[in-house]
C-alpha positions in Angstrom: -21.6 7.9 21.0 -18.7 7.9 23.5 -17.9 5.5 26.3 -15.0 6.1 28.8 -13.3 3.2 30.6 -10.2 2.4 32.6 -7.8 -0.3 31.4 -4.2 -1.0 32.1 -0.8 -1.8 30.6 1.8 -4.2 32.0 5.4 -3.2 31.6 8.3 -5.1 33.3 5.7 -6.7 35.6 4.6 -3.3 36.9 1.0 -2.2 36.2 0.0 1.3 35.1 -3.6 2.6 34.7 -4.8 3.9 31.3 -7.8 6.1 30.6 -9.4 5.1 27.2 -12.5 6.6 25.5 -14.3 4.4 23.1 -16.4 5.8 20.2 -18.9 4.4 17.7 -19.6 0.7 17.7 -17.0 -0.1 20.3 -18.6 2.4 22.7 -21.9 0.6 22.3 -20.3 -2.8 22.9 -18.6 -1.6 26.0 -21.8 0.1 27.3 -23.8 -3.2 26.8 -21.2 -5.0 28.8 -21.5 -2.4 31.6 -25.3 -2.4 31.5 -25.5 -6.1 32.0 -26.1 -7.6 35.4 -22.7 -8.1 37.0 -20.8 -10.9 35.2 -19.0 -11.5 38.5 -21.9 -12.9 40.3 -21.1 -16.4 39.1 -17.5 -16.3 40.2 -16.3 -18.6 43.0 -13.1 -19.9 44.5 -11.0 -16.8 43.4 -8.0 -16.2 45.6 -6.3 -12.8 45.5 -3.3 -12.0 47.7 -1.3 -9.0 48.8 2.2 -9.2 50.1 4.9 -6.7 51.1 6.8 -5.0 53.9 5.0 -3.3 56.8 3.7 0.1 55.9 3.4 -0.7 52.2 -0.4 -0.5 52.3 -1.4 -4.2 52.0 -4.3 -3.9 54.5 -5.7 -0.7 53.0 -5.6 -2.1 49.5 -7.0 -5.5 50.5 -10.0 -3.9 52.4 -10.6 -1.5 49.5 -10.7 -4.4 47.1 -13.2 -6.4 49.2 -15.5 -3.3 49.2 -15.1 -2.9 45.4 -15.9 -6.6 44.9 -19.0 -6.2 47.1 -20.0 -3.2 44.9 -19.8 -5.6 41.9 -22.0 -8.1 43.8 -19.1 -10.4 44.6 -18.9 -11.8 48.1 -15.2 -12.1 49.2 -13.8 -13.0 52.5 -11.0 -10.8 53.9 -8.4 -12.9 55.6 -5.3 -11.7 57.6 -2.9 -14.5 58.1 -2.6 -14.3 61.9 -6.4 -14.4 62.2 -5.9 -18.2 61.9 -4.8 -18.1 65.5 -8.3 -17.2 66.5 -9.9 -20.1 64.7 -11.0 -23.3 66.5 -8.0 -25.3 65.4 -5.6 -22.4 66.2 -6.9 -22.2 69.7 -6.3 -25.9 70.2 -2.8 -25.5 68.8 -2.1 -22.7 71.3 -3.4 -24.8 74.2 -1.4 -27.9 73.2 1.8 -25.9 72.8 1.2 -24.1 76.1 0.9 -27.5 77.9 3.9 -29.1 76.2 6.2 -26.2 76.9 5.8 -24.7 80.4 5.9 -20.9 80.8 9.3 -19.1 81.4 8.6 -18.9 85.2 9.5 -22.5 85.4 13.3 -22.7 86.1 13.6 -25.9 84.1 12.7 -24.1 80.9 15.7 -23.2 78.7 15.9 -20.7 75.9 16.1 -23.5 73.3 12.9 -25.0 74.7 11.1 -21.7 74.2 12.6 -21.4 70.7 11.3 -24.9 69.8 7.9 -24.0 71.2 7.8 -20.9 68.9 8.8 -23.0 65.9 6.2 -25.7 66.6 3.5 -23.1 67.3 4.2 -21.0 64.2 4.2 -24.0 61.9 1.0 -25.3 63.3 -0.6 -21.9 62.9 0.7 -21.9 59.3 -1.0 -25.2 58.8 -4.2 -23.9 60.3 -4.0 -20.9 58.0 -3.7 -23.0 54.9 -6.4 -25.3 56.0 -8.6 -22.3 56.6 -8.0 -21.1 53.0 -8.6 -24.6 51.6 -11.8 -24.9 53.6 -13.1 -21.5 52.3 -12.2 -22.5 48.7 -14.0 -25.8 49.1 -17.1 -23.9 50.1 -16.6 -22.0 46.8 -15.7 -18.7 48.6 -13.7 -15.9 47.1 -10.8 -14.8 49.3 -8.7 -11.6 49.6 -5.6 -12.4 51.6 -3.8 -9.6 53.5 -0.4 -11.3 53.5 0.3 -14.7 52.0 3.2 -17.2 51.7 6.0 -14.6 51.1 5.0 -12.7 54.2 4.9 -15.8 56.3 8.4 -16.8 55.2 9.7 -13.3 55.7 8.2 -13.5 59.2 10.1 -16.7 59.9 13.3 -15.1 58.7 13.0 -12.0 60.9 11.4 -13.6 64.0 12.7 -17.2 63.9 16.0 -16.4 62.3 15.7 -18.6 59.3 18.6 -18.4 56.9 17.7 -17.1 53.4 18.6 -20.5 51.9 16.1 -22.1 54.2 13.6 -19.4 53.4 13.9 -20.0 49.7 13.3 -23.8 50.2 10.2 -23.1 52.3 8.9 -20.7 49.6 9.4 -23.5 47.0 7.5 -25.9 49.1 4.7 -23.5 49.8 4.3 -22.7 46.1 3.7 -26.4 45.5 1.3 -27.1 48.4 -0.5 -23.8 49.1 -3.6 -22.8 47.0 -2.5 -20.8 44.0 -3.8 -17.2 43.8 -5.6 -16.0 40.7 -4.1 -12.6 41.2 -1.1 -11.7 43.4 0.4 -8.4 44.3 3.7 -7.4 45.9 3.4 -3.9 47.3 6.7 -2.2 47.5 7.5 1.1 49.4 10.7 2.8 50.5 11.6 2.9 54.1 11.1 6.7 54.4 7.5 6.4 53.4 6.8 3.2 55.4 8.1 4.9 58.6 5.7 7.8 58.2 2.8 5.3 58.0 3.9 2.9 60.8 5.7 4.0 63.9 6.8 0.5 65.0 9.3 -0.1 62.1 12.6 -0.7 63.8 15.0 1.0 61.4 15.5 2.1 57.8 18.3 -0.4 57.4 16.1 -3.3 58.6 13.2 -2.2 56.4 15.4 -2.0 53.3 16.9 -5.5 54.1 13.4 -6.8 54.3 12.5 -5.2 50.9 15.5 -7.0 49.4 14.3 -10.3 50.9 10.9 -9.9 49.4 12.2 -9.3 45.9 14.5 -12.3 46.3 11.6 -14.6 47.5 9.3 -13.7 44.6 11.8 -14.4 41.9 10.4 -16.8 39.3 6.7 -16.1 40.4 5.2 -14.8 37.2 1.8 -14.2 38.8 3.2 -11.5 41.0 2.4 -7.9 39.9 4.6 -5.3 41.7 2.9 -2.2 42.9 4.6 1.1 43.7 3.1 1.6 47.2 4.3 5.3 47.2 1.7 6.2 44.6 -1.6 7.9 45.6 -4.1 5.5 47.2 -6.8 6.2 44.6 -4.4 5.5 41.7 -3.3 2.2 43.4 -6.9 1.1 43.9 -7.5 1.8 40.2 -4.5 -0.3 39.2 -5.5 -3.1 41.5 -9.0 -3.1 40.2 -7.8 -3.0 36.6 -5.7 -6.1 37.2 -8.4 -8.0 39.1 -11.1 -7.0 36.6 -9.0 -8.4 33.8 -8.6 -11.8 35.4 -12.1 -12.1 36.7 -13.6 -11.1 33.3 -11.4 -13.8 31.6 -12.4 -16.4 34.3 -16.1 -15.7 33.8 
């Protein structure tokens, strides 16, 4: 008797897929596991996150994973971080900030005032986003996050001009207060490929600087698995699933 399965090996924190054929008694054991009702049905409160530069494939991989989990009878919520703006609390935040800081047509408004409004708004939306995740986890939901704390901090660096020192301090804070993912991926891709995928990337230089920032921010995070986003999509989906399958099977 033969039974073919996919597994993975981890080398230097980079995951590669392996194709293994089981024979004899091991094949029977693996088949019995596969023939059982999904062991994942009992899983709850699992948080899986994807981070990385624009054009790396975070959204594609996140959505594919949600579909794969559904195929395994696991209900998982797909969450993109700016979607918190559309939540009830996020709309209240937007209304309050709009009232506190008048629109630019008002001659009394200064650039610094607008800048403060941006900071207040983004931090409140960040709070709303984390509350949204905590709420879903409290309801025993499984969540796949398209962008997480590293992407939020990178956004603050590029849009709100945070220094890298300030960014590292914020990452340290968020690691302590944000829900910890069960599985976390950093999808990396060279600028030449990212620009082919997304037309709104400002420049190769800016993209490469952002890549460097991401690698700096994730230092010390041993849960992060780095994915080579230039690989074929099917291969990446297999690598992601191998990693997720390993963690979910252990949790179950």
